[in-house]
C-alpha positions as CSV (number, residue, x, y, z in Angstrom):
1,M,1.1,20.8,-11.5
2,K,1.3,18.0,-14.1
3,S,-1.1,15.0,-14.0
4,L,0.9,11.8,-13.8
5,S,0.0,8.1,-14.1
6,V,1.9,5.0,-13.2
7,Q,1.3,1.4,-14.1
8,I,2.5,-1.1,-11.5
9,E,3.1,-4.7,-12.4
10,T,3.6,-6.8,-9.3
11,E,2.5,-10.1,-7.7
12,C,0.4,-11.3,-4.8
13,A,2.8,-11.6,-1.8
14,H,1.0,-14.8,-0.8
15,C,0.6,-16.8,-4.0
16,A,2.7,-14.9,-6.6
17,T,-0.3,-14.3,-8.9
18,A,0.6,-11.5,-11.4
19,M,-1.3,-8.2,-10.8
20,R,-1.4,-5.0,-12.7
21,L,-2.8,-1.7,-11.5
22,T,-2.7,1.9,-12.7
23,I,-2.7,4.9,-10.3
24,D,-2.7,8.6,-11.2
25,S,-1.6,11.7,-9.3
26,D,-5.1,12.2,-8.0
27,L,-5.0,8.7,-6.5
28,N,-7.6,7.4,-8.9
29,H,-6.8,3.7,-9.7
30,E,-7.7,0.9,-12.0
31,V,-7.0,-2.8,-11.3
32,G,-6.5,-5.4,-13.9
33,L,-9.2,-8.1,-14.2
34,R,-7.3,-10.8,-12.5
35,S,-7.0,-8.9,-9.2
36,T,-10.4,-7.3,-8.6
37,E,-10.2,-7.8,-4.8
38,L,-6.7,-6.3,-4.5
39,L,-5.6,-5.3,-0.9
40,V,-2.6,-3.3,0.1
41,F,-0.7,-4.0,3.4
42,E,0.5,-0.8,4.9
43,P,2.9,-1.4,7.8
44,E,2.6,0.4,11.1
45,V,5.6,2.6,11.8
46,D,6.8,3.1,15.4
47,W,7.7,6.7,15.3
48,T,9.4,6.5,18.8
49,T,12.1,4.2,17.3
50,F,12.0,5.5,13.7
51,N,15.5,5.5,12.2
52,E,15.0,5.0,8.5
53,P,16.5,7.6,6.1
54,N,13.0,8.6,5.0
55,I,9.3,7.8,5.4
56,T,9.0,6.3,1.9
57,R,11.6,3.6,2.7
58,A,9.9,2.7,5.9
59,Y,6.6,2.0,4.1
60,C,7.9,0.5,0.9
61,R,10.2,-2.1,2.6
62,N,7.2,-3.8,4.2
63,S,4.2,-2.8,2.0
64,V,2.8,-5.6,-0.2
65,F,-0.2,-6.3,-2.5
66,L,-2.5,-9.3,-2.0
67,C,-5.1,-10.4,-4.5
68,S,-7.9,-11.3,-2.0
69,E,-9.0,-11.1,1.6
70,E,-8.5,-14.8,2.0
71,H,-4.8,-14.4,0.9
72,A,-4.4,-11.5,3.3
73,R,-5.6,-13.7,6.2
74,E,-3.3,-16.5,5.1
75,F,-0.4,-14.1,4.5
76,R,-0.8,-12.6,8.0
77,A,-0.9,-16.0,9.7
78,S,1.9,-17.5,7.6
79,E,5.0,-15.9,9.3
80,D,6.1,-13.4,11.8
81,R,4.8,-10.1,10.2
82,V,5.1,-6.5,11.2
83,N,1.9,-4.9,12.5
84,G,-0.1,-2.9,10.0
85,L,-3.4,-2.6,8.1
86,Y,-4.8,-4.5,5.1
87,L,-6.7,-1.9,3.1
88,T,-8.5,-1.8,-0.2
89,L,-7.1,0.6,-2.8
90,D,-9.9,3.1,-2.1
91,Q,-9.1,3.0,1.6
92,S,-5.4,3.3,0.9
93,A,-5.9,6.3,-1.4
94,Y,-8.1,8.0,1.3
95,S,-5.6,7.4,4.1
96,T,-2.8,8.6,1.8
97,R,-4.6,11.9,1.3
98,I,-5.1,12.3,5.1
99,V,-1.4,11.6,5.8
100,Q,-0.2,14.0,3.1
101,G,-2.4,16.7,4.5
102,A,-1.1,16.1,8.0
103,L,2.5,16.1,6.9
104,F,1.9,19.4,5.0
105,A,0.2,21.0,8.0
106,F,3.1,20.0,10.4
107,S,5.9,21.0,8.0
108,G,5.0,24.7,8.1
């Protein structure tokens, strides 16, 4: 029942521009000035062939941050990428809440 906050220092997966963001346990977030258009790539997980030790590892191994829509388009076209979604932080926070609720509902 504690409120937590984490600061993430990372870089754009396309151009290596430094990015800083802060996210709290209520999924509120703040993005540093240099990365105001930040996007998150969330990979699609094929549950029929899922063999990772846990869900977190499956997402984290392929999730990246990108500093603009243009960089997301170039990143997607640059190499053979796994399928997934490019989301804003607001969209990502919303989808995370839905997934957490679904996992909680099915765990009982």
